[in-house]
N, C-alpha and C positions, 0 to 999 in steps of 0.2 A: 702433606699430612695436615689433618685437621686436629685443633686443639681437643674439642669435645664432640663427639658423635652420640646422639641419642636415638635408640631404637625404641620406638613404641609399637608393643606386639612382638612377643619373642616365641612365636611357634615355630613351625618348621623353617618358614622362609627368614623370619627375623633371626633365629638361632644361627642359621647358615651364614647369614650376613655378618653376624657378630664373630663368628670363627674366622672368616676370611679377614675381616677388619683387624683382628688381632693378629692373625699369622702374618699379614702383610705390613703391620705396623702403621696402619693408616690414621691412627688417632691415638693421642696421649691419654685420653680418658673415654670410655665407652659407659655410657649411662643406659640402663635397661629398665623398662617399664612395662607392667602388664597388670591387668586387674585381678588375676587369679593368684592368690598367695602361694598355692602349691606349685604353680608354674614358676613363680619368682623365686621360690626356695631351690627348684631343680636347676634353673638358670645359674644360680649362684653356686650351687653344687659343681656344675660344670665349668665354672670360671669364665661365663660368657662375657661379663663386663667388669667394671670397676665399681660402680655403684647401682644399686637395685631399689625400685620403688613400686608401689601400687598406684601413684599418683603422676599421671603422664606429664602434667605441667612442672613438676618438679625435675624430671629427667630433661625436658627440653630446655629448662632455664639455662642460659649462658651457652647453649649448643651452637657449634657452627654448621653442622648438619644434623638435620632431623629426618629419619626415615621411619615412615608409619607403615607397619605391615599388619594391618587388621581386616576383617571381613568388610567387603564393600558396604554392607548395610550399617556397620559402625563408623564409616568413615567421617560423616558428617558431624557426629556427636563428639568424636575424638577432635576433629578440627577446631570445633568452637571450645572444647576444653583447653586445648594447647594455645590457640592463638594468642591470648593475652601475655603467655609467658615467653613467646618467641623474642629473640633478641633481633634488633635491626641488622638486615643483611644476612640473616641465616638462611641457608639453603634447605627448602622443605621439599620432600618427595614422598611418593607412596610407591609400594610393590605389591 
């Protein structure tokens, strides 16, 4: 089990991952980040996470596992945004 998993991007893939992580008890805390306020609101209504933000760096701070699920064209920008906030030893992956 992970202490904190951060999901950056909570579209179809990210939300599917959130549901499995929650159902299987893979994290004590699920942090959700997305740029869209309406998507963030919907994720919260669905109970996909434990905390919600439009600032990806806030979600990844102190995360043991970071899963980035954004369009390929946004990956570089997101990586640059979250890199300074990643904790040492965190696992970073994309889908």
